[in-house]
C-alpha positions in Angstrom: 0.0 0.0 0.0 2.9 2.4 0.7 4.3 1.7 -2.7 1.2 2.8 -4.4 1.1 6.1 -2.5 4.7 6.7 -3.4 4.1 6.0 -7.1 1.3 8.6 -7.1 3.6 11.2 -5.8 6.1 10.8 -8.6 6.3 14.1 -10.6 6.9 13.8 -14.3 9.8 15.9 -15.3 9.3 18.0 -18.4 11.7 17.3 -21.2 13.7 20.2 -22.7 12.2 19.4 -26.1 8.7 19.8 -24.6 9.7 23.1 -23.0 10.9 24.4 -26.4 7.6 23.4 -28.0 5.6 25.0 -25.2 7.7 28.2 -25.5 6.9 28.4 -29.2 3.2 27.8 -28.6 3.1 30.6 -26.0 4.9 33.0 -28.2 2.6 32.1 -31.1 -0.4 32.7 -28.9 1.0 36.1 -28.0 1.3 37.0 -31.7 -2.3 35.9 -32.4 -3.4 38.0 -29.4 -1.7 41.0 -30.9 -3.4 40.4 -34.2 -6.8 40.1 -32.5 -6.1 43.4 -30.7 -5.4 45.0 -34.0 -8.7 43.7 -35.5 -10.5 45.0 -32.4 -8.8 48.4 -32.9 -10.2 48.5 -36.4 -13.7 48.2 -35.1 -14.8 44.6 -34.5 -13.9 43.3 -31.0 -13.6 39.5 -31.0 -14.6 38.2 -27.5 -12.4 40.6 -25.6 -11.6 44.3 -26.0 -8.3 45.3 -27.7 -6.6 46.3 -24.4 -7.5 43.0 -22.9 -6.0 41.1 -25.9 -2.8 43.1 -25.4 -2.7 42.1 -21.7 -3.2 38.4 -22.8 -0.4 38.9 -25.3 1.9 40.3 -22.6 1.3 37.4 -20.2 1.7 34.8 -22.9 4.9 36.4 -24.1 6.3 36.5 -20.5 5.6 32.9 -19.9 7.0 32.0 -23.3 10.3 33.8 -22.6 10.4 32.2 -19.1 10.0 28.7 -20.6 12.6 29.5 -23.3 15.1 30.5 -20.7 14.5 27.3 -18.7 14.9 25.0 -21.7 
């Protein structure tokens, strides 16, 4: 029974290749968010306001850079 509990606590380490892929996905999401902010600026907001899309882009870019530095 103790062995089963210990097995559940094992944390999967993220491979460096996975971190690089995650970083690219986050940066891509930031670029898409900036594009959606630009579309909103032109007059048609899509789900969020333009300033909110810029905030989403900033957060995604920060996490993307952080994961890139850790990979």
